[in-house]
N, C-alpha and C positions, 0 to 999 in steps of 0.2 A: 847552435852556436854560429854557424855561417849566416843564418838569417839575421841574427842580432848584429853581427858585424856589418852586413850589407845595409842595415838601417843606421849605421854609424853609432851603435851602442857598444861601448868598449868594455871588455872583460876586466874585472877587478876594480873598475871605476864606476861603471854604470850598471853592471849586472854581475851576479854571483851564481855559480852553479852549486848544487847540493846545499840548499839553504834551509836553516831552521829559524822559525820565528822566535823572538826573544822578548821576555817580559822584564821591564825595568824594576828592579827591587829597591835601589836607592840611586844616588847621583852617579855612581860609577860601577854598579854591580847589576848584571843582567842574568836572568835565568832562562835557559832554553826551554821552550814550551811547544809541544805539538810535534807533528810529523815532519819528516824531511821532504822538501819540495825540490823539483828538478832545477828550476831556474827562478831567480828573483831579479826584478828591476826595482831596487829599493827607492830610488829617486821618484819613481812613478807609482810605487806601491802596487806592483803587478807581480803575481806569481804565475809561472808557466809549468804545466805538467804535460809530459809527452806520454800519451796513453797507448801502449802497445796492446794488441789483442790478447796476448798471453797473460799479461798482468792486470788487465782491467776489464774482464768480461764476465766473471762469475758474480752472483748476487753478493757474496761476501766482499769481493774486491770493489764492486760498485758502491756498496754501503760504506766501505773504508774511504773511498774517494769523496763521497758526499760529506763525510765527517771532516775530511781535509778541507773541503770547500767551506764548510761552516766555520771552522777555526780561522781560515784565511779572512773570511768576512768579519769575524769578531775582532780581528786585528786591523780592520780597515783596508784590506788588500783586495784588489780585483783578481779574479782567477781566470786564466785562459787554459783550457784543455785542448790539446792537439792530438788527434788520432794518428797512428803510424801511417795509414794510407794517405792522410793529408800531407804529412812530412814528405812522403815519396812523390806525391802527384799534384799538390796544390800549394807550392811555396809562395806564390804571389798572393794568394788568398790569406795565408798566415801573416805575411808582411803587412797587408792591409788591416788585418785584425789588430795587430800590435800597434800600428800607427794610430788607429782609431782610439785605442785605449790610452795612448800617451797624450 
């Protein structure tokens, strides 16, 4: 969250935490589709996942993450996966990655 704020991306206006992709059924009805994502920058169609070692290291978890990436791509979203050690040690690198995607 702090990284997005430092990039002048404002919560609830330009990014959303805990985001589900939605499929338009008709002019004013949407159906939630797919898994929950950590962050979304809807204006830029970017999804961000924060991958901690505990939740993203087994074959089953990696397979689930690949499926989330596939669904994101199907909806036309770019996916950025950030590992927990990057969050702790490489903040500037993450900011640059987000800037390059915007």
